[in-house]
C-alpha positions as CSV (number, residue, x, y, z in Angstrom):
1,X,127.3,78.2,104.2
2,X,124.6,80.8,103.1
3,X,123.0,81.9,105.9
4,X,121.5,85.1,104.5
5,X,117.8,85.5,105.4
6,X,115.7,87.4,103.0
7,X,114.5,91.1,104.4
8,X,111.3,92.7,103.7
9,X,112.3,94.0,100.6
10,X,113.9,91.3,99.2
11,X,110.2,89.2,99.3
12,X,107.7,92.5,98.9
13,X,110.3,95.0,96.9
14,X,110.6,98.6,97.9
15,X,108.1,100.4,100.3
16,X,105.1,102.0,98.8
17,X,105.6,104.9,100.9
18,X,108.6,106.1,98.9
19,X,108.5,107.4,95.4
20,X,110.9,105.5,93.2
21,X,113.0,107.6,90.6
22,X,113.4,106.2,87.1
23,X,111.3,103.0,87.8
24,X,112.4,99.8,86.1
25,X,109.9,98.3,83.5
26,X,106.9,96.3,84.8
27,X,107.0,92.7,84.7
28,X,104.3,89.9,84.4
29,X,105.6,86.7,85.8
30,X,102.9,83.8,85.6
31,X,103.0,80.2,86.2
32,X,101.5,77.2,84.5
33,X,98.1,76.1,86.3
34,X,98.8,74.1,89.7
35,X,98.5,70.7,88.8
36,X,96.3,69.2,91.8
37,X,93.4,71.3,91.1
38,X,93.6,71.2,87.0
39,X,93.4,67.2,87.7
40,X,89.9,67.8,89.4
41,X,89.1,70.6,86.5
42,X,89.3,73.5,88.3
43,X,92.4,76.2,87.1
44,X,94.4,77.6,89.5
45,X,96.8,80.2,88.0
46,X,99.6,82.0,90.1
47,X,101.2,85.1,88.9
48,X,103.2,87.9,90.3
49,X,104.9,91.3,88.6
50,X,107.8,93.0,89.4
51,X,108.1,96.8,89.5
52,X,104.4,97.4,89.8
53,X,101.8,97.1,92.3
54,X,98.1,95.3,91.8
55,X,95.7,97.4,93.1
56,X,92.3,98.9,92.8
57,X,93.2,102.2,91.5
58,X,92.0,103.8,88.0
59,X,92.8,107.2,85.9
60,X,95.0,109.5,84.6
61,X,96.2,110.7,88.1
62,X,97.2,107.3,89.4
63,X,99.6,107.1,85.9
64,X,101.5,109.5,88.5
65,X,101.6,107.3,91.6
66,X,105.3,105.7,92.5
67,X,105.9,102.9,93.0
68,X,103.8,102.1,90.0
69,X,100.3,100.7,90.2
70,X,98.0,98.9,87.8
71,X,96.1,95.6,87.5
72,X,95.5,92.7,85.3
73,X,93.2,92.0,82.1
74,X,92.0,88.0,81.8
75,X,90.6,86.6,78.7
76,X,89.6,83.3,78.3
77,X,89.7,81.3,75.3
78,X,89.7,83.8,72.9
79,X,86.6,85.5,74.3
80,X,85.5,89.0,73.0
81,X,85.3,90.5,76.6
82,X,87.9,90.5,79.4
83,X,87.4,90.6,83.2
84,X,89.9,93.2,85.4
85,X,91.3,91.8,88.5
86,X,93.0,94.0,91.4
87,X,93.3,91.7,93.9
88,X,96.9,90.3,93.0
89,X,95.9,86.8,94.1
90,X,95.9,83.7,92.3
91,X,93.4,83.4,89.4
92,X,90.5,80.9,89.8
93,X,88.5,79.6,86.9
94,X,86.1,76.9,87.2
95,X,83.5,75.5,85.2
96,X,85.4,75.0,82.0
97,X,84.6,72.0,79.8
98,X,87.4,69.5,79.4
99,X,89.7,70.1,76.6
100,X,92.3,72.6,75.8
101,X,92.0,76.4,76.6
102,X,93.7,79.6,76.8
103,X,94.1,82.3,79.2
104,X,95.8,85.3,78.2
105,X,96.9,87.7,80.9
106,X,97.6,91.4,80.4
107,X,99.0,93.5,82.8
108,X,97.7,97.0,82.5
109,X,98.6,100.5,84.0
110,X,95.4,102.5,85.5
111,X,94.2,103.6,82.1
112,X,94.2,99.8,80.9
113,X,96.7,100.6,78.5
114,X,98.4,97.1,78.4
115,X,102.6,97.0,79.6
116,X,102.9,93.4,78.9
117,X,101.2,90.1,78.3
118,X,101.6,86.5,79.1
119,X,99.7,83.3,77.5
120,X,98.8,80.0,79.4
121,X,97.9,77.2,77.8
122,X,96.3,74.1,79.5
123,X,94.1,71.0,79.3
124,X,91.2,70.4,81.7
125,X,90.7,66.2,81.9
126,X,87.7,65.1,81.1
127,X,86.3,64.1,85.0
128,X,83.1,61.8,83.1
129,X,85.3,59.0,82.3
């Protein structure tokens, strides 16, 4: 029987107070929208990062911060623009028309250079029926 209790480091990663030599590559993990809110026409997309802390820190000087910091860019339905999120919290989209949608999520460094990305496709139900 495994009685291992995860440590704080197991859950939140390394301490932000100690620099990390040779940091592994940053990763972006994106879940599909939560089903219950989606059934009501609201889109809640949870994501997490590995080897990067999502923080509102920008500029060239922040490239030397360790552990690594960054943010996400979010593009909805191939719009010619995107918005930036630095909260690290669930992405919430409301007011989308019924039908198929695509959300493109990019993990970016403090100078907005994209590190990696994920795409989420989903259908917003027609609640007028």
